BANU-480844 format. One record per atom (N, C-alpha, C): chain; y, x negated, z; residue in one letter; atom name. Coordinates in Angstrom, 3 decimals. Example, Ala and Ser with C-alpha at 12.3 -4.5 7.8 and 13.67 -1.06 7.14 Angstrom:
! residues 2
<r chain="A" c2="-5.690" c1="-13.190" c3="7.800" resn="a" name="N"/>
<r chain="A" c2="-4.500" c1="-12.300" c3="7.800" resn="a" name="CA"/>
<r chain="A" c2="-3.300" c1="-13.200" c3="7.800" resn="a" name="C"/>
<r chain="A" c2="-2.250" c1="-12.850" c3="7.080" resn="s" name="N"/>
<r chain="A" c2="-1.060" c1="-13.670" c3="7.140" resn="s" name="CA"/>
<r chain="A" c2="0.030" c1="-12.900" c3="7.870" resn="s" name="C"/>
! end
This chain:
! residues 78
<r chain="A" c2="100.705" c1="-103.891" c3="102.228" resn="x" name="N"/>
<r chain="A" c2="99.337" c1="-103.848" c3="102.755" resn="x" name="CA"/>
<r chain="A" c2="99.403" c1="-103.411" c3="104.216" resn="x" name="C"/>
<r chain="A" c2="98.540" c1="-102.503" c3="104.593" resn="x" name="N"/>
<r chain="A" c2="98.532" c1="-102.022" c3="105.974" resn="x" name="CA"/>
<r chain="A" c2="97.863" c1="-103.031" c3="106.893" resn="x" name="C"/>
<r chain="A" c2="98.161" c1="-102.907" c3="108.176" resn="x" name="N"/>
<r chain="A" c2="97.565" c1="-103.802" c3="109.174" resn="x" name="CA"/>
<r chain="A" c2="96.045" c1="-103.678" c3="109.192" resn="x" name="C"/>
<r chain="A" c2="95.542" c1="-102.460" c3="108.956" resn="x" name="N"/>
<r chain="A" c2="94.090" c1="-102.256" c3="108.926" resn="x" name="CA"/>
<r chain="A" c2="93.472" c1="-103.091" c3="107.816" resn="x" name="C"/>
<r chain="A" c2="94.101" c1="-103.088" c3="106.654" resn="x" name="N"/>
<r chain="A" c2="93.579" c1="-103.879" c3="105.541" resn="x" name="CA"/>
<r chain="A" c2="93.660" c1="-105.370" c3="105.845" resn="x" name="C"/>
<r chain="A" c2="94.730" c1="-105.799" c3="106.516" resn="x" name="N"/>
<r chain="A" c2="94.883" c1="-107.208" c3="106.863" resn="x" name="CA"/>
<r chain="A" c2="93.759" c1="-107.658" c3="107.793" resn="x" name="C"/>
<r chain="A" c2="93.412" c1="-106.817" c3="108.757" resn="x" name="N"/>
<r chain="A" c2="92.330" c1="-107.151" c3="109.696" resn="x" name="CA"/>
<r chain="A" c2="91.011" c1="-107.263" c3="108.931" resn="x" name="C"/>
<r chain="A" c2="90.748" c1="-106.323" c3="108.035" resn="x" name="N"/>
<r chain="A" c2="89.522" c1="-106.366" c3="107.233" resn="x" name="CA"/>
<r chain="A" c2="89.452" c1="-107.628" c3="106.392" resn="x" name="C"/>
<r chain="A" c2="90.556" c1="-107.962" c3="105.744" resn="x" name="N"/>
<r chain="A" c2="90.583" c1="-109.163" c3="104.911" resn="x" name="CA"/>
<r chain="A" c2="90.388" c1="-110.422" c3="105.742" resn="x" name="C"/>
<r chain="A" c2="90.968" c1="-110.453" c3="106.916" resn="x" name="N"/>
<r chain="A" c2="90.812" c1="-111.605" c3="107.812" resn="x" name="CA"/>
<r chain="A" c2="89.344" c1="-111.792" c3="108.187" resn="x" name="C"/>
<r chain="A" c2="88.687" c1="-110.707" c3="108.552" resn="x" name="N"/>
<r chain="A" c2="87.268" c1="-110.780" c3="108.915" resn="x" name="CA"/>
<r chain="A" c2="86.437" c1="-111.185" c3="107.703" resn="x" name="C"/>
<r chain="A" c2="86.731" c1="-110.611" c3="106.553" resn="x" name="N"/>
<r chain="A" c2="85.976" c1="-110.940" c3="105.336" resn="x" name="CA"/>
<r chain="A" c2="86.110" c1="-112.425" c3="105.001" resn="x" name="C"/>
<r chain="A" c2="87.322" c1="-112.957" c3="105.078" resn="x" name="N"/>
<r chain="A" c2="87.525" c1="-114.384" c3="104.790" resn="x" name="CA"/>
<r chain="A" c2="86.796" c1="-115.263" c3="105.803" resn="x" name="C"/>
<r chain="A" c2="86.868" c1="-114.885" c3="107.065" resn="x" name="N"/>
<r chain="A" c2="86.190" c1="-115.660" c3="108.104" resn="x" name="CA"/>
<r chain="A" c2="84.684" c1="-115.664" c3="107.875" resn="x" name="C"/>
<r chain="A" c2="84.128" c1="-114.519" c3="107.461" resn="x" name="N"/>
<r chain="A" c2="82.694" c1="-114.447" c3="107.208" resn="x" name="CA"/>
<r chain="A" c2="82.312" c1="-115.288" c3="105.991" resn="x" name="C"/>
<r chain="A" c2="83.142" c1="-115.277" c3="104.970" resn="x" name="N"/>
<r chain="A" c2="82.880" c1="-116.116" c3="103.793" resn="x" name="CA"/>
<r chain="A" c2="82.824" c1="-117.588" c3="104.191" resn="x" name="C"/>
<r chain="A" c2="83.788" c1="-118.023" c3="105.005" resn="x" name="N"/>
<r chain="A" c2="83.804" c1="-119.422" c3="105.464" resn="x" name="CA"/>
<r chain="A" c2="82.588" c1="-119.726" c3="106.339" resn="x" name="C"/>
<r chain="A" c2="82.246" c1="-118.772" c3="107.204" resn="x" name="N"/>
<r chain="A" c2="81.100" c1="-118.948" c3="108.094" resn="x" name="CA"/>
<r chain="A" c2="79.823" c1="-119.183" c3="107.287" resn="x" name="C"/>
<r chain="A" c2="79.576" c1="-118.315" c3="106.294" resn="x" name="N"/>
<r chain="A" c2="78.363" c1="-118.455" c3="105.485" resn="x" name="CA"/>
<r chain="A" c2="78.407" c1="-119.704" c3="104.615" resn="x" name="C"/>
<r chain="A" c2="79.576" c1="-120.056" c3="104.129" resn="x" name="N"/>
<r chain="A" c2="79.708" c1="-121.287" c3="103.333" resn="x" name="CA"/>
<r chain="A" c2="79.393" c1="-122.508" c3="104.188" resn="x" name="C"/>
<r chain="A" c2="79.864" c1="-122.504" c3="105.424" resn="x" name="N"/>
<r chain="A" c2="79.612" c1="-123.627" c3="106.339" resn="x" name="CA"/>
<r chain="A" c2="78.137" c1="-123.750" c3="106.694" resn="x" name="C"/>
<r chain="A" c2="77.415" c1="-122.633" c3="106.660" resn="x" name="N"/>
<r chain="A" c2="75.983" c1="-122.668" c3="106.965" resn="x" name="CA"/>
<r chain="A" c2="75.207" c1="-123.402" c3="105.879" resn="x" name="C"/>
<r chain="A" c2="75.756" c1="-123.409" c3="104.683" resn="x" name="N"/>
<r chain="A" c2="75.135" c1="-124.113" c3="103.560" resn="x" name="CA"/>
<r chain="A" c2="73.674" c1="-123.705" c3="103.372" resn="x" name="C"/>
<r chain="A" c2="73.420" c1="-122.384" c3="103.423" resn="x" name="N"/>
<r chain="A" c2="72.084" c1="-121.868" c3="103.177" resn="x" name="CA"/>
<r chain="A" c2="71.161" c1="-121.858" c3="104.383" resn="x" name="C"/>
<r chain="A" c2="71.615" c1="-122.391" c3="105.518" resn="x" name="N"/>
<r chain="A" c2="70.790" c1="-122.396" c3="106.737" resn="x" name="CA"/>
<r chain="A" c2="70.575" c1="-120.958" c3="107.215" resn="x" name="C"/>
<r chain="A" c2="69.370" c1="-120.660" c3="107.687" resn="x" name="N"/>
<r chain="A" c2="69.047" c1="-119.319" c3="108.174" resn="x" name="CA"/>
<r chain="A" c2="69.845" c1="-119.013" c3="109.440" resn="x" name="C"/>
<r chain="A" c2="70.222" c1="-117.772" c3="109.577" resn="x" name="N"/>
<r chain="A" c2="70.990" c1="-117.342" c3="110.743" resn="x" name="CA"/>
<r chain="A" c2="70.551" c1="-115.941" c3="111.144" resn="x" name="C"/>
<r chain="A" c2="70.620" c1="-115.644" c3="112.433" resn="x" name="N"/>
<r chain="A" c2="70.323" c1="-114.306" c3="112.940" resn="x" name="CA"/>
<r chain="A" c2="71.403" c1="-113.919" c3="113.942" resn="x" name="C"/>
<r chain="A" c2="71.495" c1="-112.646" c3="114.233" resn="x" name="N"/>
<r chain="A" c2="72.428" c1="-112.168" c3="115.255" resn="x" name="CA"/>
<r chain="A" c2="73.891" c1="-112.179" c3="114.837" resn="x" name="C"/>
<r chain="A" c2="74.151" c1="-112.112" c3="113.540" resn="x" name="N"/>
<r chain="A" c2="75.525" c1="-112.180" c3="113.052" resn="x" name="CA"/>
<r chain="A" c2="76.353" c1="-110.998" c3="113.560" resn="x" name="C"/>
<r chain="A" c2="75.780" c1="-109.825" c3="113.560" resn="x" name="N"/>
<r chain="A" c2="76.508" c1="-108.625" c3="113.996" resn="x" name="CA"/>
<r chain="A" c2="77.022" c1="-108.792" c3="115.422" resn="x" name="C"/>
<r chain="A" c2="76.150" c1="-109.151" c3="116.322" resn="x" name="N"/>
<r chain="A" c2="76.532" c1="-109.326" c3="117.729" resn="x" name="CA"/>
<r chain="A" c2="77.549" c1="-110.458" c3="117.887" resn="x" name="C"/>
<r chain="A" c2="77.368" c1="-111.545" c3="117.162" resn="x" name="N"/>
<r chain="A" c2="78.289" c1="-112.674" c3="117.232" resn="x" name="CA"/>
<r chain="A" c2="79.695" c1="-112.245" c3="116.813" resn="x" name="C"/>
<r chain="A" c2="79.798" c1="-111.524" c3="115.708" resn="x" name="N"/>
<r chain="A" c2="81.107" c1="-111.095" c3="115.217" resn="x" name="CA"/>
<r chain="A" c2="81.752" c1="-110.132" c3="116.210" resn="x" name="C"/>
<r chain="A" c2="80.994" c1="-109.185" c3="116.719" resn="x" name="N"/>
<r chain="A" c2="81.555" c1="-108.239" c3="117.678" resn="x" name="CA"/>
<r chain="A" c2="82.090" c1="-108.954" c3="118.915" resn="x" name="C"/>
<r chain="A" c2="81.350" c1="-109.917" c3="119.428" resn="x" name="N"/>
<r chain="A" c2="81.805" c1="-110.652" c3="120.609" resn="x" name="CA"/>
<r chain="A" c2="83.061" c1="-111.461" c3="120.297" resn="x" name="C"/>
<r chain="A" c2="83.126" c1="-112.053" c3="119.121" resn="x" name="N"/>
<r chain="A" c2="84.287" c1="-112.858" c3="118.747" resn="x" name="CA"/>
<r chain="A" c2="85.530" c1="-112.002" c3="118.534" resn="x" name="C"/>
<r chain="A" c2="85.359" c1="-110.785" c3="118.062" resn="x" name="N"/>
<r chain="A" c2="86.490" c1="-109.899" c3="117.799" resn="x" name="CA"/>
<r chain="A" c2="86.900" c1="-109.145" c3="119.062" resn="x" name="C"/>
<r chain="A" c2="85.946" c1="-108.815" c3="119.904" resn="x" name="N"/>
<r chain="A" c2="86.213" c1="-107.978" c3="121.071" resn="x" name="CA"/>
<r chain="A" c2="87.166" c1="-108.642" c3="122.066" resn="x" name="C"/>
<r chain="A" c2="87.014" c1="-109.917" c3="122.315" resn="x" name="N"/>
<r chain="A" c2="87.854" c1="-110.583" c3="123.309" resn="x" name="CA"/>
<r chain="A" c2="89.329" c1="-110.570" c3="122.902" resn="x" name="C"/>
<r chain="A" c2="89.687" c1="-111.021" c3="121.685" resn="x" name="N"/>
<r chain="A" c2="91.105" c1="-110.953" c3="121.329" resn="x" name="CA"/>
<r chain="A" c2="91.623" c1="-109.521" c3="121.218" resn="x" name="C"/>
<r chain="A" c2="90.757" c1="-108.583" c3="120.824" resn="x" name="N"/>
<r chain="A" c2="91.153" c1="-107.181" c3="120.760" resn="x" name="CA"/>
<r chain="A" c2="91.513" c1="-106.665" c3="122.146" resn="x" name="C"/>
<r chain="A" c2="90.626" c1="-106.889" c3="123.103" resn="x" name="N"/>
<r chain="A" c2="90.892" c1="-106.435" c3="124.469" resn="x" name="CA"/>
<r chain="A" c2="92.136" c1="-107.103" c3="125.041" resn="x" name="C"/>
<r chain="A" c2="92.289" c1="-108.388" c3="124.792" resn="x" name="N"/>
<r chain="A" c2="93.447" c1="-109.129" c3="125.293" resn="x" name="CA"/>
<r chain="A" c2="94.737" c1="-108.556" c3="124.719" resn="x" name="C"/>
<r chain="A" c2="94.762" c1="-108.322" c3="123.416" resn="x" name="N"/>
<r chain="A" c2="95.964" c1="-107.799" c3="122.769" resn="x" name="CA"/>
<r chain="A" c2="96.321" c1="-106.401" c3="123.270" resn="x" name="C"/>
<r chain="A" c2="95.310" c1="-105.546" c3="123.413" resn="x" name="N"/>
<r chain="A" c2="95.572" c1="-104.181" c3="123.868" resn="x" name="CA"/>
<r chain="A" c2="96.039" c1="-104.186" c3="125.325" resn="x" name="C"/>
<r chain="A" c2="95.452" c1="-105.021" c3="126.136" resn="x" name="N"/>
<r chain="A" c2="95.890" c1="-105.098" c3="127.532" resn="x" name="CA"/>
<r chain="A" c2="97.332" c1="-105.596" c3="127.615" resn="x" name="C"/>
<r chain="A" c2="97.690" c1="-106.569" c3="126.804" resn="x" name="N"/>
<r chain="A" c2="99.076" c1="-107.050" c3="126.776" resn="x" name="CA"/>
<r chain="A" c2="100.017" c1="-105.946" c3="126.296" resn="x" name="C"/>
<r chain="A" c2="99.602" c1="-105.239" c3="125.261" resn="x" name="N"/>
<r chain="A" c2="100.431" c1="-104.171" c3="124.688" resn="x" name="CA"/>
<r chain="A" c2="100.704" c1="-103.070" c3="125.702" resn="x" name="C"/>
<r chain="A" c2="99.737" c1="-102.797" c3="126.571" resn="x" name="N"/>
<r chain="A" c2="99.884" c1="-101.714" c3="127.551" resn="x" name="CA"/>
<r chain="A" c2="100.357" c1="-102.216" c3="128.908" resn="x" name="C"/>
<r chain="A" c2="100.741" c1="-103.483" c3="128.994" resn="x" name="N"/>
<r chain="A" c2="101.186" c1="-104.028" c3="130.284" resn="x" name="CA"/>
<r chain="A" c2="100.078" c1="-104.028" c3="131.311" resn="x" name="C"/>
<r chain="A" c2="98.835" c1="-104.265" c3="130.855" resn="x" name="N"/>
<r chain="A" c2="97.636" c1="-104.291" c3="131.695" resn="x" name="CA"/>
<r chain="A" c2="97.303" c1="-102.948" c3="132.342" resn="x" name="C"/>
<r chain="A" c2="97.778" c1="-101.872" c3="131.746" resn="x" name="N"/>
<r chain="A" c2="97.449" c1="-100.533" c3="132.228" resn="x" name="CA"/>
<r chain="A" c2="96.105" c1="-100.144" c3="131.624" resn="x" name="C"/>
<r chain="A" c2="95.068" c1="-100.151" c3="132.452" resn="x" name="N"/>
<r chain="A" c2="93.711" c1="-99.909" c3="131.963" resn="x" name="CA"/>
<r chain="A" c2="93.526" c1="-98.499" c3="131.413" resn="x" name="C"/>
<r chain="A" c2="94.187" c1="-97.526" c3="132.008" resn="x" name="N"/>
<r chain="A" c2="94.065" c1="-96.148" c3="131.537" resn="x" name="CA"/>
<r chain="A" c2="94.642" c1="-96.017" c3="130.134" resn="x" name="C"/>
<r chain="A" c2="95.841" c1="-96.569" c3="129.921" resn="x" name="N"/>
<r chain="A" c2="96.459" c1="-96.527" c3="128.593" resn="x" name="CA"/>
<r chain="A" c2="95.654" c1="-97.338" c3="127.587" resn="x" name="C"/>
<r chain="A" c2="95.173" c1="-98.507" c3="128.004" resn="x" name="N"/>
<r chain="A" c2="94.392" c1="-99.363" c3="127.109" resn="x" name="CA"/>
<r chain="A" c2="93.100" c1="-98.659" c3="126.688" resn="x" name="C"/>
<r chain="A" c2="92.421" c1="-98.042" c3="127.628" resn="x" name="N"/>
<r chain="A" c2="91.178" c1="-97.331" c3="127.319" resn="x" name="CA"/>
<r chain="A" c2="91.448" c1="-96.205" c3="126.331" resn="x" name="C"/>
<r chain="A" c2="92.533" c1="-95.484" c3="126.531" resn="x" name="N"/>
<r chain="A" c2="92.883" c1="-94.394" c3="125.616" resn="x" name="CA"/>
<r chain="A" c2="93.177" c1="-94.953" c3="124.227" resn="x" name="C"/>
<r chain="A" c2="93.928" c1="-96.048" c3="124.169" resn="x" name="N"/>
<r chain="A" c2="94.266" c1="-96.663" c3="122.892" resn="x" name="CA"/>
<r chain="A" c2="93.005" c1="-97.116" c3="122.158" resn="x" name="C"/>
<r chain="A" c2="92.033" c1="-97.635" c3="122.904" resn="x" name="N"/>
<r chain="A" c2="90.792" c1="-98.139" c3="122.324" resn="x" name="CA"/>
<r chain="A" c2="89.775" c1="-97.040" c3="122.031" resn="x" name="C"/>
<r chain="A" c2="89.997" c1="-95.853" c3="122.592" resn="x" name="N"/>
<r chain="A" c2="89.058" c1="-94.753" c3="122.368" resn="x" name="CA"/>
<r chain="A" c2="87.793" c1="-94.886" c3="123.189" resn="x" name="C"/>
<r chain="A" c2="87.952" c1="-95.398" c3="124.414" resn="x" name="N"/>
<r chain="A" c2="86.798" c1="-95.538" c3="125.317" resn="x" name="CA"/>
<r chain="A" c2="87.212" c1="-95.095" c3="126.706" resn="x" name="C"/>
<r chain="A" c2="86.235" c1="-94.928" c3="127.580" resn="x" name="N"/>
<r chain="A" c2="86.570" c1="-94.557" c3="128.954" resn="x" name="CA"/>
<r chain="A" c2="87.110" c1="-95.775" c3="129.699" resn="x" name="C"/>
<r chain="A" c2="87.839" c1="-95.500" c3="130.759" resn="x" name="N"/>
<r chain="A" c2="88.384" c1="-96.578" c3="131.576" resn="x" name="CA"/>
<r chain="A" c2="87.256" c1="-97.412" c3="132.183" resn="x" name="C"/>
<r chain="A" c2="86.174" c1="-96.764" c3="132.581" resn="x" name="N"/>
<r chain="A" c2="85.032" c1="-97.488" c3="133.148" resn="x" name="CA"/>
<r chain="A" c2="84.410" c1="-98.440" c3="132.127" resn="x" name="C"/>
<r chain="A" c2="84.288" c1="-97.996" c3="130.876" resn="x" name="N"/>
<r chain="A" c2="83.750" c1="-98.865" c3="129.823" resn="x" name="CA"/>
<r chain="A" c2="84.676" c1="-100.046" c3="129.589" resn="x" name="C"/>
<r chain="A" c2="85.979" c1="-99.778" c3="129.528" resn="x" name="N"/>
<r chain="A" c2="86.944" c1="-100.863" c3="129.353" resn="x" name="CA"/>
<r chain="A" c2="86.835" c1="-101.857" c3="130.497" resn="x" name="C"/>
<r chain="A" c2="86.799" c1="-101.360" c3="131.706" resn="x" name="N"/>
<r chain="A" c2="86.716" c1="-102.242" c3="132.879" resn="x" name="CA"/>
<r chain="A" c2="85.454" c1="-103.111" c3="132.825" resn="x" name="C"/>
<r chain="A" c2="84.335" c1="-102.509" c3="132.436" resn="x" name="N"/>
<r chain="A" c2="83.077" c1="-103.256" c3="132.323" resn="x" name="CA"/>
<r chain="A" c2="83.206" c1="-104.369" c3="131.286" resn="x" name="C"/>
<r chain="A" c2="83.821" c1="-104.057" c3="130.162" resn="x" name="N"/>
<r chain="A" c2="83.998" c1="-105.052" c3="129.108" resn="x" name="CA"/>
<r chain="A" c2="84.953" c1="-106.160" c3="129.548" resn="x" name="C"/>
<r chain="A" c2="86.010" c1="-105.825" c3="130.249" resn="x" name="N"/>
<r chain="A" c2="86.958" c1="-106.822" c3="130.740" resn="x" name="CA"/>
<r chain="A" c2="86.261" c1="-107.778" c3="131.714" resn="x" name="C"/>
<r chain="A" c2="85.451" c1="-107.230" c3="132.589" resn="x" name="N"/>
<r chain="A" c2="84.706" c1="-108.055" c3="133.549" resn="x" name="CA"/>
<r chain="A" c2="83.687" c1="-108.924" c3="132.812" resn="x" name="C"/>
<r chain="A" c2="82.959" c1="-108.308" c3="131.887" resn="x" name="N"/>
<r chain="A" c2="81.925" c1="-109.019" c3="131.103" resn="x" name="CA"/>
<r chain="A" c2="82.499" c1="-110.243" c3="130.377" resn="x" name="C"/>
<r chain="A" c2="83.719" c1="-110.116" c3="129.905" resn="x" name="N"/>
<r chain="A" c2="84.354" c1="-111.209" c3="129.146" resn="x" name="CA"/>
<r chain="A" c2="85.236" c1="-112.099" c3="130.015" resn="x" name="C"/>
<r chain="A" c2="85.234" c1="-111.857" c3="131.326" resn="x" name="N"/>
<r chain="A" c2="86.036" c1="-112.678" c3="132.231" resn="x" name="CA"/>
<r chain="A" c2="87.532" c1="-112.445" c3="132.064" resn="x" name="C"/>
<r chain="A" c2="87.914" c1="-111.264" c3="131.636" resn="x" name="N"/>
<r chain="A" c2="89.323" c1="-110.953" c3="131.424" resn="x" name="CA"/>
<r chain="A" c2="89.936" c1="-110.201" c3="132.600" resn="x" name="C"/>
<r chain="A" c2="89.142" c1="-109.966" c3="133.618" resn="x" name="N"/>
<r chain="A" c2="89.624" c1="-109.224" c3="134.790" resn="x" name="CA"/>
<r chain="A" c2="89.246" c1="-109.971" c3="136.040" resn="x" name="C"/>
! end
């Protein structure tokens, strides 16, 4: 199984547990919640992988360095 598939399965399982825990309770904003929960560990891992080189990290993530920097600041990672 590829790493991409593992990440998808991990998210799918987490979402199944999340909805099961809600026990039918109404919820909104799931998309934004999931993105915020995934973005922080993603940014942290990529920054570690690149030795905190923002230019390399931005390239790896497919975003501009300015966007990466904004996200790092927004999440308190910088």
